[in-house]
Phi, psi and omega in degrees: 000125184250125174284118183252338179200151178179179179288161189308315186292342182277341176081030179284154177297316177261114182272130178251152180273355178262158178278076182215150174232136182240123179246150179239135180226134169240101189254145174272159180308137177073002173291145174250131183244138173265132181280129176300146179241125176235126184309135178068014177243137181254128181287145172227117185254131178240124178273111182282323184201144181088207181213158180216153177244131178243127180310122178053025179057025180231151171243107177235174179308127178088351178287156178229162176250131179245122179283134177269339177225171169302129193222143171249128183232153170234131179245127176250137173239000000 
């Protein structure tokens, strides 16, 4: 999972003026990914290409995303 943009304190290469973090993922089939957790930030996951399975269609503390195909994802916090 690559941090591609975010607020100053997170240390991203591309600095944004909003309290947001943007991650990029290129996952292979059957990989399990752990979602980064930042206090007071709620994850929003967008599937750019391919497909993913989320346990019970929810993302809560400790949940992971498992790709069913080679998948490109963007995660916003």
